[in-house]
C-alpha positions in Angstrom: -84.8 -57.2 -33.2 -81.8 -57.0 -30.9 -78.2 -55.7 -32.0 -74.8 -54.9 -31.0 -71.9 -53.5 -32.8 -68.7 -55.6 -32.5 -65.2 -54.9 -33.4 -64.0 -57.3 -35.9 -60.1 -57.8 -37.2 -60.5 -56.9 -40.5 -62.9 -56.7 -43.6 -62.7 -60.2 -43.6 -64.6 -60.8 -41.1 -67.7 -60.0 -43.2 -68.0 -63.4 -44.0 -68.9 -64.1 -40.4 -71.0 -65.1 -39.3 -79.8 -77.7 -32.7 -80.9 -78.6 -33.5 -80.5 -78.1 -29.9 -79.6 -80.2 -27.7 -82.6 -81.5 -25.3 -85.3 -82.9 -26.4 -86.3 -82.2 -30.1 -89.9 -81.2 -29.3 -88.5 -78.2 -27.2 -86.9 -77.0 -29.8 -89.5 -77.0 -32.9 -91.8 -75.6 -30.5 -89.9 -72.6 -31.0 -90.3 -70.4 -34.4 -87.5 -69.2 -35.9 -88.0 -66.6 -38.6 -85.3 -65.0 -41.0 -83.4 -62.3 -39.6 -81.7 -59.3 -41.4 -79.1 -57.8 -40.2 -77.2 -54.2 -41.8 -73.5 -54.7 -41.1 -71.7 -51.3 -41.4 -68.5 -51.1 -43.4 -65.6 -48.4 -43.1 -63.8 -48.1 -45.9 -60.1 -48.4 -45.5 -58.3 -44.9 -46.5 -55.1 -45.3 -49.0 -52.5 -42.8 -47.8 -50.7 -41.0 -50.8 -47.2 -41.2 -51.2 -44.6 -39.3 -53.6 -41.8 -41.4 -53.9 -42.3 -44.8 -51.6 -45.5 -45.9 -51.4 -47.1 -45.9 -47.9 -48.4 -49.2 -46.5 -52.2 -49.1 -46.3 -53.1 -49.1 -42.8 -55.8 -51.9 -41.5 -59.2 -50.4 -40.7 -61.4 -52.7 -38.3 -64.9 -53.3 -39.6 -67.6 -53.7 -37.3 -70.2 -56.2 -37.5 -73.5 -56.5 -35.9 -74.5 -59.2 -33.9 -78.6 -60.0 -34.6 -80.6 -62.9 -33.5 -84.2 -64.3 -34.5 -86.4 -61.5 -33.8 -89.3 -63.8 -33.5 -89.2 -64.7 -29.7 -89.7 -63.3 -26.5 -86.6 -63.1 -24.4 -85.7 -62.5 -21.0 -82.3 -61.4 -21.7 -80.2 -59.7 -24.4 -77.7 -62.5 -25.7 -76.1 -59.9 -28.0 -74.3 -58.0 -25.3 -72.2 -58.9 -22.1 -73.4 -55.5 -20.3 -73.6 -56.2 -16.8 -72.9 -59.8 -16.8 -70.0 -60.1 -13.7 -68.2 -63.3 -13.2 -65.3 -64.6 -11.3 -61.7 -63.6 -12.5 -60.5 -67.0 -14.0 -63.8 -68.5 -15.2 -63.2 -71.2 -17.5 -65.9 -71.8 -20.5 -64.6 -74.9 -22.7 -66.3 -75.1 -26.0 -66.5 -78.9 -27.8 -67.6 -78.4 -31.3 -68.8 -81.2 -33.9 -65.9 -80.6 -36.0 -63.2 -78.3 -37.2 -63.4 -79.2 -40.3 -66.0 -76.5 -41.9 -65.5 -72.9 -42.1 -69.1 -73.0 -40.5 -67.6 -73.7 -37.2 -64.9 -71.1 -37.8 -67.4 -68.6 -37.7 -69.1 -70.0 -34.7 -65.5 -69.7 -32.9 -64.9 -66.3 -34.3 -68.3 -65.1 -32.6 -67.5 -67.1 -29.4 -63.9 -65.5 -29.0 -65.3 -62.0 -29.6 -67.6 -62.5 -27.1 -65.4 -63.1 -24.3 -63.0 -60.8 -25.6 -65.9 -57.9 -25.1 -66.5 -59.7 -21.6 -63.0 -59.5 -20.7 -62.9 -55.6 -21.9 -65.8 -54.8 -19.6 -64.8 -56.3 -16.4 -61.0 -55.1 -16.8 -59.9 -58.7 -16.4 -56.4 -59.1 -17.5 -53.2 -61.7 -17.1 -55.0 -64.8 -15.0 -58.1 -63.0 -14.3 -59.1 -62.8 -17.9 -62.1 -65.5 -18.7 -60.7 -68.1 -20.7 -61.9 -70.1 -23.6 -61.2 -73.0 -25.2 -62.5 -74.3 -28.5 -61.8 -78.0 -29.4 -63.6 -80.7 -31.9 -62.7 -83.6 -33.9 -60.9 -83.1 -37.3 -64.0 -85.1 -39.0 -67.4 -84.0 -38.0 -68.7 -87.4 -38.1 -65.9 -89.1 -35.4 -68.1 -89.6 -32.6 -65.4 -91.3 -30.5 -62.9 -88.4 -30.9 -65.4 -86.2 -29.9 -66.2 -88.3 -26.6 -62.7 -88.0 -26.1 -62.5 -84.6 -26.3 -65.5 -84.1 -24.0 -63.5 -86.4 -21.3 -60.5 -84.6 -21.2 -62.0 -81.2 -20.9 -64.5 -82.3 -18.4 -61.2 -83.5 -16.7 -60.2 -80.0 -16.3 -63.3 -78.8 -14.6 -64.6 -76.0 -16.2 -67.0 -73.4 -15.3 -69.1 -73.9 -18.0 -69.1 -76.8 -20.9 -70.5 -76.0 -24.1 -71.3 -78.3 -26.9 -72.5 -79.5 -29.8 -73.1 -83.3 -30.2 -72.2 -85.2 -33.4 -74.8 -88.1 -31.9 -77.8 -86.9 -30.1 -77.2 -90.3 -28.0 -73.6 -90.4 -27.5 -72.5 -88.7 -24.4 -75.1 -88.9 -21.7 -72.5 -90.1 -19.6 -70.6 -87.2 -20.3 -73.6 -85.0 -19.1 -74.4 -87.3 -16.2 -70.6 -86.5 -15.2 -71.0 -82.5 -16.0 -74.2 -82.5 -13.7 -72.7 -84.4 -10.7 -69.8 -81.7 -10.9 -72.3 -78.9 -11.0 -70.8 -78.2 -14.3 -73.7 -76.3 -16.5 -73.9 -77.4 -20.0 -74.8 -74.8 -22.9 -75.6 -76.6 -26.5 -74.4 -75.2 -29.5 -76.5 -76.1 -32.6 -77.0 -79.4 -32.2 -77.6 -81.8 -29.0 -78.7 -84.6 -27.4 -81.7 -86.2 -26.1 -82.0 -85.7 -22.4 -82.7 -83.0 -19.8 -79.1 -82.4 -18.5 -78.5 -78.9 -20.2 -79.4 -75.4 -19.2 -79.7 -73.6 -22.5 -79.6 -74.3 -26.1 -78.6 -71.8 -28.6 -79.4 -72.7 -32.0 -81.1 -72.4 -35.6 -84.8 -73.8 -35.5 -83.8 -76.3 -38.1 -87.3 -77.5 -38.2 -88.5 -74.4 -39.6 -85.6 -73.9 -41.8 -86.2 -77.1 -43.3 -89.8 -76.4 -43.8 -88.4 -73.0 -45.7 -86.2 -75.3 -47.9 -89.1 -77.0 -48.9 -91.0 -74.2 -50.0 -88.2 -72.6 -52.0 -87.4 -75.9 -53.6 -91.1 -76.1 -54.7 -90.9 -72.7 -56.1 -88.1 -73.6 -58.0 -89.5 -76.7 -59.8 -92.9 -75.3 -60.2 -94.7 -77.3 -57.7 -94.5 -80.5 -59.4 -92.1 -83.3 -59.9 -89.6 -86.0 -58.2 -87.0 -84.6 -55.4 -84.5 -86.0 -53.3 -82.8 -85.1 -50.1 -78.9 -85.7 -49.3 -78.6 -85.1 -45.5 -75.3 -85.6 -43.0 -75.3 -87.5 -39.9 -78.7 -89.4 -39.8 -77.7 -89.1 -35.6 -77.3 -85.7 -36.0 -80.3 -83.4 -34.6 -79.5 -80.9 -36.8 -79.7 -83.2 -39.6 -82.7 -84.8 -38.1 -84.7 -81.5 -37.5 -84.1 -80.1 -41.3 -85.0 -83.2 -43.0 -88.3 -83.8 -40.6 -89.5 -80.0 -41.4 -88.6 -80.7 -45.6 -90.7 -83.6 -46.0 -93.4 -82.5 -43.7 -94.3 -79.0 -45.7 -93.8 -81.2 -49.0 -95.9 -83.7 -48.0 -98.6 -81.6 -46.1 -98.7 -78.7 -48.8 -97.2 -79.7 -52.1 -99.4 -83.0 -53.1 -97.6 -82.6 -56.8 -93.9 -83.0 -55.2 -92.7 -86.8 -54.4 -89.5 -87.2 -52.2 -88.1 -90.2 -54.0 -85.3 -90.3 -51.5 -83.7 -89.3 -48.7 -79.9 -90.6 -48.5 -77.4 -89.9 -45.3 -73.7 -89.2 -45.6 -72.0 -92.9 -44.3 -68.9 -94.5 -44.2 -70.0 -97.2 -47.0 -71.0 -94.9 -49.9 -69.7 -91.4 -50.9 -72.3 -88.8 -51.3 -71.1 -88.5 -55.1 -72.0 -92.6 -55.6 -75.4 -91.9 -53.6 -76.5 -88.9 -56.0 -75.2 -91.1 -59.0 -77.6 -94.1 -58.0 -80.6 -91.8 -57.2 -79.7 -90.0 -60.7 -79.9 -93.2 -62.3 -83.1 -94.6 -60.6 -84.7 -91.1 -61.3 -83.5 -89.5 -64.5 -86.3 -86.8 -64.5 -85.3 -86.0 -60.7 -86.2 -82.3 -60.5 -84.6 -80.7 -57.5 -82.5 -81.8 -54.8 -82.3 -80.7 -50.9 -78.9 -80.9 -48.6 -78.9 -80.2 -45.4 -75.5 -78.6 -44.9 -72.4 -77.1 -46.8 -70.5 -80.4 -46.7 -73.7 -82.3 -48.5 -74.4 -79.1 -50.9 -70.7 -78.9 -51.8 -70.7 -82.7 -52.7 -73.9 -83.0 -54.6 -73.0 -79.9 -56.8 -69.8 -81.9 -57.6 -71.7 -84.8 -58.2 -74.1 -82.8 -60.5 -71.4 -81.5 -62.4 -69.8 -84.9 -62.9 -72.6 -86.3 -64.2 -73.1 -83.0 -66.3 -76.8 -82.7 -65.0 -78.3 -79.3 -65.6 -81.6 -79.7 -64.8 -81.7 -80.1 -61.2 -82.7 -77.5 -59.0 -80.5 -77.7 -55.4 -81.4 -76.1 -52.4 -78.2 -75.7 -50.4 -77.9 -75.0 -46.5 -75.2 -73.1 -44.6 -72.7 -70.7 -46.9 -69.0 -70.8 -47.7 -67.4 -69.8 -51.1 -68.4 -72.5 -52.8 -72.1 -72.3 -52.8 -71.6 -68.6 -53.3 -70.3 -68.7 -56.6 -72.6 -71.8 -57.7 -75.6 -69.4 -56.4 -74.5 -66.5 -58.4 -73.5 -68.8 -61.7 -77.1 -70.4 -61.3 -75.9 -74.0 -60.2 -77.7 -73.6 -56.9 -81.0 -71.7 -56.7 -80.3 -70.8 -53.3 -79.4 -71.8 -49.6 -80.8 -71.5 -45.7 -78.1 -69.5 -44.2 -77.7 -69.5 -40.7 -76.0 -67.3 -38.3 -72.8 -69.1 -36.9 -71.0 -66.0 -35.8 -74.1 -65.0 -33.8 -74.8 -68.2 -32.8 -71.2 -68.3 -31.2 -71.6 -64.8 -29.4 -75.1 -65.8 -28.0 -73.9 -68.9 -26.5 -71.0 -67.4 -24.6 -73.8 -64.8 -23.4 -75.1 -67.5 -22.4 -72.2 -69.0 -20.6 -71.6 -66.4 -18.8 -74.8 -65.7 -17.7 -75.1 -69.2 -16.2 -71.7 -68.5 -14.6 -72.6 -65.2 -12.6 -75.8 -67.1 -11.8 -78.2 -65.0 -13.5 -81.5 -66.5 -15.5 -81.2 -67.5 -19.2 -83.9 -68.5 -21.4 -83.9 -72.5 -22.2 -83.7 -71.8 -25.8 -82.2 -68.8 -28.1 -83.1 -68.9 -31.7 -80.1 -67.5 -33.8 -81.9 -67.3 -37.1 -81.3 -67.9 -40.5 -81.5 -66.3 -44.0 -82.8 -67.5 -47.4 -79.8 -66.2 -50.1 -80.4 -66.6 -53.5 -78.9 -64.5 -57.1 -81.2 -61.7 -55.8 -80.0 -60.7 -52.4 -76.8 -62.2 -52.5 -74.8 -58.9 -52.9 -77.1 -57.0 -50.4 -75.4 -55.3 -47.6 -77.4 -56.6 -45.1 -76.9 -59.7 -46.0 -73.1 -60.2 -45.9 -72.9 -61.7 -42.4 -74.6 -64.5 -43.4 -71.8 -65.1 -46.0 -68.4 -66.5 -44.8 -65.0 -68.5 -46.2 
């Protein structure tokens, strides 16, 4: 397992942290297993005072960057050591959306990596490696993301890092990048073509299969279950659903997937869940494919006063953490967004330095439930 210690801004960073762009078969061929890290936190000393209270100094925390240990990689994507890039190198990141804590933590990891690179190279002022991190306010707004990619490419970045909302939406932009010699790094979720250099992501197919095994465990390996998934055209959604349903079909004959619903503009998630509950009052379980779907499905179950359906979520965030602790959510598959953001910047820097890169980097995931949510080594998977 590869590790590096990164200095964070405060203890709040402990809550840190495609379905890759490119061909789905390339991603699914990589087996990703859960990774376990052991972040170290130093207690903040509180000085004493006789009369006037003395402000408590801020003590920086340390965050360990750990990726999946299931891969044999040709490079270490947890460090910027020995990477020499030109002064003023510009790395542009276009995320799937800026409306979730997941992407906030991807951004934190990416910024920490670029800061580390500048410190290692001694770059200051205009010489510093520059990073921009943009995306639509809504992670389903394909048109807004395309406009953002166009604007970023007009600035001629050294490297483009992208998480595509729609895996078929930005072929023209990737062709433009290729024509202008701009390598593309995929973060989390991508497109169906060969115009990328590297993808850094969760192995969503195997993560979906793990969710299926956990939900099977929760319902006694028998009963009716449903899936509530985010965008139908996102590779992350496609792979998670495929991994989940194939595991159920192939290995759990007494479980039936009665419905796979997708977030859309015509119906709310709450309405979709209500329809499933009405059609299948004996429903035993629900699998939700990201943080937003998990939160909205939890709300729908609460509204329906349904306390019998076992829910498996994806990603983390405060709402899911509390639901796991109080028993409303059986558990969650937690990605490693901070590590993903960091590793993708290492890959981008290696491309800028004309160093070899692996075509796929698995950032790993971790199963979290009420039995292990408070363990120190799992805190970096939980974020606010």
